C-alpha positions as a Markdown table, in Angstrom:
| # | Residue | x | y | z |
|---|---|---|---|---|
| 1 | Unk | -27.2 | 23.6 | 27.0 |
| 2 | Unk | -23.7 | 24.3 | 28.3 |
| 3 | Unk | -22.5 | 27.9 | 28.2 |
| 4 | Unk | -19.8 | 28.7 | 25.7 |
| 5 | Unk | -17.5 | 30.0 | 28.5 |
| 6 | Unk | -18.0 | 26.9 | 30.6 |
| 7 | Unk | -17.3 | 24.8 | 27.5 |
| 8 | Unk | -14.1 | 26.7 | 26.6 |
| 9 | Unk | -12.9 | 26.6 | 30.2 |
| 10 | Unk | -12.7 | 22.8 | 29.9 |
| 11 | Unk | -10.5 | 22.7 | 26.8 |
| 12 | Unk | -7.1 | 21.0 | 27.2 |
| 13 | Unk | -4.9 | 24.0 | 26.8 |
| 14 | Unk | -1.7 | 22.0 | 27.2 |
| 15 | Unk | -2.6 | 20.0 | 24.2 |
| 16 | Unk | -3.5 | 23.1 | 22.2 |
| 17 | Unk | -0.3 | 24.9 | 23.2 |
| 18 | Unk | 1.9 | 22.0 | 22.1 |
| 19 | Unk | 0.1 | 21.7 | 18.8 |
| 20 | Unk | 0.4 | 25.3 | 17.9 |
| 21 | Unk | 4.0 | 25.3 | 19.1 |
| 22 | Unk | 4.6 | 22.5 | 16.5 |
| 23 | Unk | 2.8 | 24.5 | 13.8 |
| 24 | Unk | 4.8 | 27.6 | 14.5 |
| 25 | Unk | 8.1 | 25.7 | 14.4 |
| 26 | Unk | 6.9 | 24.1 | 11.2 |
| 27 | Unk | 6.1 | 27.4 | 9.5 |
| 28 | Unk | 9.5 | 28.8 | 10.5 |
| 29 | Unk | 11.4 | 25.8 | 9.1 |
| 30 | Unk | 9.3 | 25.7 | 5.9 |
| 31 | Unk | 10.3 | 29.4 | 5.3 |
| 32 | Unk | 13.9 | 28.7 | 6.1 |
| 33 | Unk | 14.0 | 25.8 | 3.7 |
| 34 | Unk | 12.2 | 27.5 | 0.8 |
| 35 | Unk | 12.6 | 31.2 | 1.0 |
| 36 | Unk | 15.7 | 31.3 | -1.3 |
| 37 | Unk | 14.1 | 29.1 | -4.1 |
| 38 | Unk | 14.4 | 31.2 | -7.3 |
| 39 | Unk | 11.5 | 29.3 | -8.9 |
| 40 | Unk | 9.0 | 30.5 | -6.4 |
| 41 | Unk | 6.9 | 33.7 | -7.0 |
| 42 | Unk | 7.5 | 34.8 | -3.5 |
| 43 | Unk | 9.8 | 33.8 | -0.6 |
| 44 | Unk | 6.6 | 33.3 | 1.5 |
| 45 | Unk | 4.8 | 31.1 | -1.1 |
| 46 | Unk | 4.9 | 27.8 | 0.8 |
| 47 | Unk | 4.4 | 29.5 | 4.2 |
| 48 | Unk | 1.3 | 31.3 | 2.8 |
| 49 | Unk | -0.2 | 28.1 | 1.4 |
| 50 | Unk | 0.5 | 26.3 | 4.7 |
| 51 | Unk | -1.0 | 29.2 | 6.6 |
| 52 | Unk | -4.2 | 28.9 | 4.6 |
| 53 | Unk | -4.3 | 25.2 | 5.3 |
| 54 | Unk | -3.8 | 25.8 | 9.0 |
| 55 | Unk | -6.6 | 28.3 | 9.1 |
| 56 | Unk | -8.9 | 25.8 | 7.4 |
| 57 | Unk | -7.7 | 23.2 | 9.8 |
| 58 | Unk | -8.4 | 25.4 | 12.8 |
| 59 | Unk | -12.0 | 25.9 | 11.6 |
| 60 | Unk | -12.4 | 22.1 | 11.3 |
| 61 | Unk | -10.9 | 21.7 | 14.7 |
| 62 | Unk | -13.3 | 24.3 | 16.3 |
| 63 | Unk | -16.3 | 22.6 | 14.7 |
| 64 | Unk | -15.2 | 19.1 | 15.9 |
| 65 | Unk | -14.4 | 20.4 | 19.4 |
| 66 | Unk | -17.9 | 21.8 | 19.8 |
| 67 | Unk | -19.8 | 18.8 | 18.3 |
| 68 | Unk | -20.7 | 16.0 | 20.7 |
| 69 | Unk | -18.4 | 13.3 | 19.4 |
| 70 | Unk | -20.8 | 10.6 | 20.7 |
| 71 | Unk | -23.2 | 11.5 | 17.9 |
| 72 | Unk | -20.6 | 10.8 | 15.2 |
| 73 | Unk | -20.7 | 7.1 | 15.7 |
| 74 | Unk | -24.2 | 6.9 | 14.3 |
| 75 | Unk | -22.9 | 8.0 | 10.9 |
| 76 | Unk | -20.3 | 5.3 | 10.4 |
| 77 | Unk | -22.0 | 3.9 | 7.3 |
| 78 | Unk | -22.1 | 7.3 | 5.8 |
| 79 | Unk | -18.5 | 7.8 | 6.8 |
| 80 | Unk | -17.4 | 4.6 | 5.1 |
| 81 | Unk | -19.3 | 5.3 | 1.9 |
| 82 | Unk | -17.9 | 8.9 | 1.8 |
| 83 | Unk | -14.3 | 7.6 | 2.3 |
| 84 | Unk | -14.7 | 5.1 | -0.5 |
| 85 | Unk | -16.3 | 7.6 | -2.8 |
| 86 | Unk | -13.5 | 10.2 | -2.2 |
| 87 | Unk | -10.7 | 7.7 | -2.9 |
| 88 | Unk | -12.4 | 6.3 | -6.0 |
| 89 | Unk | -13.0 | 9.8 | -7.2 |
| 90 | Unk | -9.3 | 10.6 | -6.9 |
| 91 | Unk | -8.4 | 7.4 | -8.7 |
| 92 | Unk | -10.7 | 8.4 | -11.6 |
| 93 | Unk | -10.2 | 12.2 | -11.8 |
| 94 | Unk | -7.4 | 13.1 | -9.4 |
| 95 | Unk | -4.3 | 15.1 | -10.1 |
| 96 | Unk | -1.1 | 13.0 | -10.7 |
| 97 | Unk | 2.2 | 14.2 | -9.0 |
| 98 | Unk | 5.3 | 12.5 | -7.7 |
| 99 | Unk | 4.3 | 9.2 | -9.3 |
| 100 | Unk | 0.9 | 9.0 | -7.5 |
| 101 | Unk | -2.7 | 10.0 | -8.2 |
| 102 | Unk | -3.7 | 11.2 | -4.8 |
| 103 | Unk | -5.0 | 14.7 | -5.0 |
| 104 | Unk | -8.1 | 16.6 | -6.1 |
| 105 | Unk | -7.4 | 20.1 | -7.2 |
| 106 | Unk | -9.6 | 22.8 | -5.6 |
| 107 | Unk | -7.8 | 25.7 | -7.3 |
| 108 | Unk | -6.1 | 27.3 | -4.3 |
| 109 | Unk | -5.6 | 23.9 | -2.6 |
| 110 | Unk | -4.9 | 20.3 | -3.5 |
| 111 | Unk | -7.0 | 18.0 | -1.3 |
| 112 | Unk | -5.6 | 14.5 | -0.5 |
| 113 | Unk | -8.7 | 12.6 | 0.6 |
| 114 | Unk | -6.6 | 9.7 | 2.0 |
| 115 | Unk | -5.4 | 12.0 | 4.8 |
| 116 | Unk | -9.0 | 12.7 | 5.8 |
| 117 | Unk | -9.7 | 9.0 | 5.5 |
| 118 | Unk | -7.4 | 8.3 | 8.4 |
| 119 | Unk | -9.6 | 10.3 | 10.8 |
| 120 | Unk | -12.8 | 8.9 | 9.3 |
| 121 | Unk | -11.6 | 5.3 | 9.7 |
| 122 | Unk | -10.7 | 6.0 | 13.3 |
| 123 | Unk | -14.3 | 7.2 | 13.9 |
| 124 | Unk | -16.1 | 4.4 | 12.1 |
| 125 | Unk | -13.9 | 1.5 | 13.4 |
| 126 | Unk | -14.1 | 2.9 | 17.0 |
| 127 | Unk | -17.9 | 3.2 | 16.7 |
| 128 | Unk | -18.2 | -0.4 | 15.5 |
| 129 | Unk | -15.9 | -1.8 | 18.2 |
| 130 | Unk | -17.6 | 0.2 | 21.0 |
| 131 | Unk | -20.9 | -1.4 | 20.2 |
| 132 | Unk | -19.6 | -5.0 | 20.3 |
| 133 | Unk | -19.5 | -6.9 | 23.5 |
| 134 | Unk | -16.1 | -8.2 | 24.5 |
| 135 | Unk | -16.0 | -11.9 | 24.3 |
| 136 | Unk | -19.0 | -12.2 | 22.0 |
| 137 | Unk | -18.3 | -13.2 | 18.4 |
| 138 | Unk | -14.6 | -12.2 | 18.7 |
| 139 | Unk | -13.5 | -13.7 | 15.4 |
| 140 | Unk | -16.3 | -12.1 | 13.5 |
| 141 | Unk | -15.5 | -8.7 | 15.1 |
| 142 | Unk | -11.8 | -8.9 | 14.2 |
| 143 | Unk | -12.6 | -10.1 | 10.6 |
| 144 | Unk | -15.1 | -7.3 | 10.1 |
| 145 | Unk | -12.7 | -4.6 | 11.2 |
| 146 | Unk | -9.9 | -6.1 | 9.1 |
| 147 | Unk | -12.3 | -6.3 | 6.1 |
| 148 | Unk | -13.5 | -2.7 | 6.4 |
| 149 | Unk | -10.0 | -1.4 | 6.8 |
| 150 | Unk | -8.5 | -3.7 | 4.2 |
| 151 | Unk | -10.6 | -2.3 | 1.4 |
| 152 | Unk | -9.5 | 1.2 | 2.1 |
| 153 | Unk | -5.9 | 0.2 | 2.7 |
| 154 | Unk | -5.7 | -1.5 | -0.7 |
| 155 | Unk | -7.3 | 1.3 | -2.6 |
| 156 | Unk | -4.9 | 3.8 | -1.0 |
| 157 | Unk | -1.9 | 1.5 | -1.7 |
| 158 | Unk | -2.7 | 1.3 | -5.4 |
| 159 | Unk | -2.9 | 5.1 | -5.8 |
| 160 | Unk | 0.0 | 4.4 | -5.0 |
| 161 | Unk | 0.4 | 5.8 | -1.5 |
| 162 | Unk | 2.2 | 3.3 | 0.7 |
| 163 | Unk | 2.8 | 5.7 | 3.5 |
| 164 | Unk | -0.9 | 6.4 | 4.2 |
| 165 | Unk | -1.7 | 2.7 | 3.7 |
| 166 | Unk | 0.8 | 1.9 | 6.4 |
| 167 | Unk | -0.7 | 4.5 | 8.7 |
| 168 | Unk | -4.2 | 3.1 | 8.2 |
| 169 | Unk | -2.9 | -0.4 | 8.9 |
| 170 | Unk | -1.1 | 0.7 | 12.1 |
| 171 | Unk | -4.2 | 2.5 | 13.3 |
| 172 | Unk | -6.4 | -0.5 | 12.6 |
| 173 | Unk | -4.2 | -2.9 | 14.6 |
| 174 | Unk | -3.9 | -0.3 | 17.4 |
| 175 | Unk | -7.7 | -0.1 | 17.7 |
| 176 | Unk | -8.0 | -3.9 | 17.8 |
| 177 | Unk | -5.4 | -4.0 | 20.6 |
| 178 | Unk | -7.0 | -1.2 | 22.6 |
| 179 | Unk | -10.4 | -2.9 | 22.2 |
| 180 | Unk | -8.9 | -6.0 | 23.9 |
| 181 | Unk | -8.6 | -8.4 | 20.9 |
| 182 | Unk | -7.1 | -11.7 | 21.9 |
| 183 | Unk | -3.4 | -12.1 | 21.2 |
| 184 | Unk | -4.2 | -15.3 | 19.3 |
| 185 | Unk | -5.9 | -13.1 | 16.7 |
| 186 | Unk | -2.7 | -11.0 | 16.4 |
| 187 | Unk | -0.7 | -14.1 | 16.0 |
| 188 | Unk | -2.8 | -15.2 | 13.1 |
| 189 | Unk | -2.7 | -11.7 | 11.6 |
| 190 | Unk | 1.1 | -11.7 | 11.9 |
| 191 | Unk | 1.4 | -15.2 | 10.2 |
| 192 | Unk | -0.9 | -14.1 | 7.4 |
| 193 | Unk | 1.0 | -10.8 | 7.0 |
| 194 | Unk | 4.3 | -12.8 | 6.8 |
| 195 | Unk | 2.9 | -15.1 | 4.2 |
| 196 | Unk | 1.6 | -12.1 | 2.2 |
| 197 | Unk | 5.0 | -10.5 | 2.2 |
| 198 | Unk | 6.7 | -13.7 | 1.0 |
| 199 | Unk | 4.1 | -13.9 | -1.8 |
| 200 | Unk | 4.6 | -10.2 | -2.8 |
| 201 | Unk | 8.4 | -10.2 | -2.7 |
| 202 | Unk | 9.2 | -13.7 | -3.8 |
| 203 | Unk | 6.5 | -15.7 | -5.5 |
| 204 | Unk | 4.8 | -13.0 | -7.6 |
| 205 | Unk | 8.0 | -11.4 | -8.9 |
| 206 | Unk | 9.2 | -14.8 | -10.0 |
| 207 | Unk | 6.0 | -15.1 | -12.0 |
| 208 | Unk | 6.5 | -11.7 | -13.5 |
| 209 | Unk | 3.9 | -9.9 | -11.3 |
| 210 | Unk | 5.3 | -6.9 | -9.5 |
| 211 | Unk | 3.0 | -5.4 | -6.7 |
| 212 | Unk | 5.5 | -2.8 | -5.6 |
| 213 | Unk | 6.9 | -0.1 | -8.0 |
| 214 | Unk | 10.6 | -0.2 | -8.6 |
| 215 | Unk | 11.2 | 3.0 | -6.5 |
| 216 | Unk | 9.4 | 1.4 | -3.6 |
| 217 | Unk | 11.7 | -1.7 | -3.8 |
| 218 | Unk | 14.7 | 0.5 | -4.0 |
| 219 | Unk | 13.7 | 2.3 | -0.8 |
| 220 | Unk | 13.5 | -1.0 | 1.0 |
| 221 | Unk | 16.9 | -2.0 | -0.4 |
| 222 | Unk | 18.4 | 1.3 | 0.9 |
| 223 | Unk | 16.8 | 0.6 | 4.3 |
| 224 | Unk | 18.5 | -2.8 | 4.4 |
| 225 | Unk | 21.8 | -1.5 | 3.0 |
| 226 | Unk | 22.3 | 2.3 | 3.6 |
| 227 | Unk | 25.3 | 2.2 | 1.2 |
| 228 | Unk | 23.1 | 0.9 | -1.7 |
| 229 | Unk | 23.1 | 3.4 | -4.7 |
| 230 | Unk | 24.2 | 6.6 | -2.8 |
| 231 | Unk | 23.9 | 8.6 | -6.0 |
| 232 | Unk | 20.4 | 7.4 | -6.7 |
| 233 | Unk | 17.9 | 5.7 | -4.4 |
| 234 | Unk | 20.1 | 6.2 | -1.4 |
| 235 | Unk | 20.7 | 9.9 | -2.1 |
| 236 | Unk | 17.8 | 11.1 | 0.2 |
| 237 | Unk | 19.0 | 9.2 | 3.2 |
| 238 | Unk | 22.7 | 10.1 | 2.7 |
| 239 | Unk | 22.0 | 13.8 | 2.5 |
| 240 | Unk | 19.6 | 13.6 | 5.4 |
| 241 | Unk | 22.3 | 12.0 | 7.6 |
| 242 | Unk | 24.8 | 14.6 | 6.5 |
| 243 | Unk | 22.4 | 17.5 | 7.4 |
| 244 | Unk | 21.4 | 16.1 | 10.8 |
| 245 | Unk | 25.0 | 15.2 | 11.7 |
| 246 | Unk | 26.4 | 18.6 | 10.7 |
| 247 | Unk | 24.0 | 20.4 | 13.0 |
| 248 | Unk | 25.7 | 19.1 | 16.1 |
| 249 | Unk | 24.4 | 20.7 | 19.4 |
| 250 | Unk | 23.0 | 24.1 | 18.5 |
| 251 | Unk | 22.8 | 23.9 | 14.6 |
| 252 | Unk | 24.2 | 26.1 | 11.9 |
| 253 | Unk | 21.5 | 28.7 | 12.4 |
| 254 | Unk | 18.3 | 29.6 | 10.5 |
| 255 | Unk | 18.9 | 30.0 | 6.8 |
| 256 | Unk | 22.4 | 28.8 | 7.2 |
| 257 | Unk | 22.1 | 25.0 | 6.6 |
| 258 | Unk | 24.3 | 24.2 | 3.6 |
| 259 | Unk | 22.5 | 20.9 | 2.7 |
| 260 | Unk | 19.2 | 22.7 | 2.9 |
| 261 | Unk | 20.0 | 26.1 | 1.4 |
| 262 | Unk | 22.0 | 24.6 | -1.5 |
| 263 | Unk | 19.3 | 22.1 | -2.2 |
| 264 | Unk | 21.4 | 19.0 | -1.6 |
| 265 | Unk | 18.6 | 17.7 | 0.7 |
| 266 | Unk | 15.6 | 16.7 | -1.4 |
| 267 | Unk | 12.0 | 17.3 | -0.2 |
| 268 | Unk | 13.4 | 19.4 | 2.6 |
| 269 | Unk | 10.1 | 21.2 | 3.4 |
| 270 | Unk | 8.0 | 18.1 | 3.3 |
| 271 | Unk | 9.2 | 14.6 | 4.2 |
| 272 | Unk | 12.6 | 15.7 | 5.4 |
| 273 | Unk | 11.7 | 18.7 | 7.4 |
| 274 | Unk | 13.2 | 17.0 | 10.5 |
| 275 | Unk | 16.6 | 17.0 | 8.7 |
| 276 | Unk | 16.3 | 20.8 | 8.3 |
| 277 | Unk | 15.6 | 21.2 | 12.0 |
| 278 | Unk | 18.6 | 19.0 | 12.9 |
| 279 | Unk | 20.9 | 20.9 | 10.6 |
| 280 | Unk | 19.9 | 24.5 | 11.4 |
| 281 | Unk | 18.7 | 24.1 | 15.0 |
| 282 | Unk | 20.9 | 21.2 | 16.0 |
| 283 | Unk | 20.2 | 18.8 | 18.9 |
| 284 | Unk | 18.6 | 21.5 | 20.9 |
| 285 | Unk | 16.0 | 22.2 | 18.2 |
| 286 | Unk | 15.3 | 18.5 | 17.7 |
| 287 | Unk | 14.9 | 18.0 | 21.4 |
| 288 | Unk | 12.4 | 20.9 | 21.6 |
| 289 | Unk | 10.4 | 19.3 | 18.7 |
| 290 | Unk | 10.4 | 15.9 | 20.5 |
| 291 | Unk | 9.4 | 17.6 | 23.8 |
| 292 | Unk | 6.3 | 19.1 | 22.1 |
| 293 | Unk | 5.4 | 15.7 | 20.7 |
| 294 | Unk | 5.7 | 14.2 | 24.1 |
| 295 | Unk | 3.2 | 16.7 | 25.5 |
| 296 | Unk | 0.8 | 15.9 | 22.6 |
| 297 | Unk | 1.2 | 12.1 | 23.3 |
| 298 | Unk | 0.8 | 12.6 | 27.1 |
| 299 | Unk | -2.4 | 14.7 | 26.7 |
| 300 | Unk | -3.9 | 12.3 | 24.1 |
| 301 | Unk | -3.2 | 9.3 | 26.4 |
| 302 | Unk | -4.7 | 11.1 | 29.3 |
| 303 | Unk | -7.9 | 12.0 | 27.3 |
| 304 | Unk | -8.2 | 8.3 | 26.3 |
| 305 | Unk | -7.9 | 7.3 | 29.9 |
| 306 | Unk | -10.5 | 9.8 | 31.4 |
| 307 | Unk | -13.1 | 9.3 | 28.7 |
| 308 | Unk | -16.4 | 8.1 | 30.2 |
| 309 | Unk | -17.2 | 5.9 | 27.1 |
| 310 | Unk | -15.4 | 3.1 | 25.3 |
| 311 | Unk | -16.1 | 5.0 | 22.0 |
| 312 | Unk | -14.3 | 8.1 | 23.3 |
| 313 | Unk | -11.3 | 6.1 | 24.6 |
| 314 | Unk | -11.0 | 4.2 | 21.3 |
| 315 | Unk | -11.2 | 7.4 | 19.2 |
| 316 | Unk | -8.5 | 9.1 | 21.4 |
| 317 | Unk | -6.4 | 6.0 | 21.3 |
| 318 | Unk | -6.7 | 5.8 | 17.6 |
| 319 | Unk | -5.7 | 9.4 | 17.1 |
| 320 | Unk | -2.8 | 8.9 | 19.5 |
| 321 | Unk | -1.6 | 5.9 | 17.5 |
| 322 | Unk | -2.0 | 7.7 | 14.2 |
| 323 | Unk | 0.2 | 10.7 | 15.3 |
| 324 | Unk | 2.7 | 8.6 | 17.2 |
| 325 | Unk | 3.2 | 6.2 | 14.2 |
| 326 | Unk | 3.7 | 9.1 | 11.8 |
| 327 | Unk | 6.2 | 10.8 | 14.1 |
| 328 | Unk | 8.2 | 7.6 | 14.6 |
| 329 | Unk | 8.3 | 6.6 | 11.0 |
| 330 | Unk | 9.1 | 10.1 | 9.7 |
| 331 | Unk | 11.9 | 10.8 | 12.1 |
| 332 | Unk | 13.1 | 7.2 | 11.8 |
| 333 | Unk | 13.4 | 7.4 | 8.0 |
| 334 | Unk | 15.5 | 10.6 | 8.2 |
| 335 | Unk | 18.1 | 8.8 | 10.3 |
| 336 | Unk | 17.9 | 5.4 | 8.6 |
| 337 | Unk | 16.1 | 3.3 | 11.2 |
| 338 | Unk | 12.9 | 3.2 | 9.0 |
| 339 | Unk | 12.5 | 2.9 | 5.3 |
| 340 | Unk | 11.5 | 6.0 | 3.3 |
| 341 | Unk | 7.8 | 6.0 | 2.9 |
| 342 | Unk | 6.7 | 9.6 | 2.3 |
| 343 | Unk | 4.9 | 9.9 | 5.7 |
| 344 | Unk | 4.8 | 13.6 | 6.7 |
| 345 | Unk | 5.8 | 14.9 | 10.2 |
| 346 | Unk | 2.5 | 15.9 | 11.9 |
| 347 | Unk | 1.9 | 19.7 | 12.2 |
| 348 | Unk | 5.4 | 20.4 | 10.9 |
| 349 | Unk | 5.8 | 19.1 | 7.3 |
| 350 | Unk | 4.4 | 21.2 | 4.5 |
| 351 | Unk | 1.1 | 19.6 | 3.4 |
| 352 | Unk | -2.3 | 21.1 | 3.5 |
| 353 | Unk | -4.4 | 18.0 | 3.7 |
| 354 | Unk | -2.3 | 16.5 | 6.4 |
| 355 | Unk | -2.6 | 19.7 | 8.5 |
| 356 | Unk | -6.4 | 19.8 | 8.1 |
| 357 | Unk | -6.7 | 16.1 | 9.0 |
| 358 | Unk | -4.4 | 16.4 | 12.1 |
| 359 | Unk | -6.2 | 19.5 | 13.4 |
| 360 | Unk | -9.6 | 17.8 | 12.9 |
| 361 | Unk | -8.2 | 15.0 | 15.0 |
| 362 | Unk | -7.2 | 17.5 | 17.7 |
| 363 | Unk | -10.7 | 18.9 | 17.7 |
| 364 | Unk | -12.1 | 15.4 | 18.3 |
| 365 | Unk | -9.7 | 15.0 | 21.3 |
| 366 | Unk | -10.9 | 18.3 | 22.7 |
| 367 | Unk | -14.5 | 17.2 | 22.3 |
| 368 | Unk | -13.8 | 14.0 | 24.2 |
| 369 | Unk | -11.9 | 16.0 | 26.9 |
| 370 | Unk | -14.6 | 18.6 | 27.4 |
| 371 | Unk | -17.4 | 16.1 | 27.8 |
| 372 | Unk | -15.4 | 14.0 | 30.2 |
| 373 | Unk | -14.6 | 17.0 | 32.3 |
| 374 | Unk | -18.2 | 18.3 | 32.2 |
| 375 | Unk | -19.4 | 14.8 | 33.3 |
| 376 | Unk | -16.9 | 14.9 | 36.2 |
| 377 | Unk | -18.1 | 18.3 | 37.3 |
| 378 | Unk | -21.8 | 17.1 | 37.3 |
| 379 | Unk | -20.9 | 14.1 | 39.4 |
| 380 | Unk | -19.0 | 16.3 | 41.8 |
| 381 | Unk | -21.9 | 18.7 | 42.1 |
| 382 | Unk | -24.4 | 15.8 | 42.7 |
| 383 | Unk | -22.1 | 14.4 | 45.4 |
| 384 | Unk | -21.9 | 17.8 | 47.1 |
| 385 | Unk | -25.6 | 18.3 | 47.0 |
| 386 | Unk | -26.2 | 14.8 | 48.4 |
| 387 | Unk | -23.9 | 15.7 | 51.4 |
């Protein structure tokens, strides 16, 4: 049994420092964006709720960090059943808001199971892939992974929650790539995906069947043509660009962003929190944010590389791809290089379920890191004793 002090000594404190730096910046910007809202019972309302979610997330992170991650792979069937049960429960009894039925009300907290499903899918797919021998039944392995993920992706998509569905898709493809799936398989996946998009956007609408909601189609049209419907579907992007551009080098200052404080910028404490940072803290604040994300990516990549097991490497790589994809899409949509999808900015955007899921993922990274370091120490001690 490893002593607690020895265990804690092997934590990746650079990763933890960057994560808590992002959380602190997020809380500050959430307060700046919402403190003057006259409809709130308190200026600290959103900060308090986010703080509670952060506390819960830290508890999950601590538990995950001290659990031997290698034992989690044995429960992949239970994980999958649990994920499906949670999503189906939401579809049957969940709370509807913003056009989607994605939440389960817990009184003080609205739980979005699809956020936790992202971490669960990383664990179960990584476990399945780690047990498969490379080069053996490759097509069957790829089809099984796509089938397992595809069911969850479709259920989440029809909530509807296209953002989380995209994250799950990206993570699945990333895990297949990290596992070493042949490029020919990706070529087939790409061809089938292209055919599916043609079917969804051309063939089915012509037959009167619409898979996407009208607002989702409008978001894609705005992405293709930023000048499309500036007073309606394109309003979010227009105000976001104005906010970020007006911040210039050092920003207008906390609580001084006109687009944010006068509520021209919609969803400023959630999906468009980066726009608030750009307006009030300028290029300097945005650069600080990106620097913290670079540290998180660097440490997650390092953990994936030093893991002594394929399972650990895949879990770390899956978490890295999940966080990196969300950062890229969220920031990209605020400046117009990605379509608006409702994907939150990890550790920064307001959202309790996202915070809990991301901190749980950090706990898994720490578990992988600690066990890799402890194994390295044991090997070093054995080598020293042998000499």
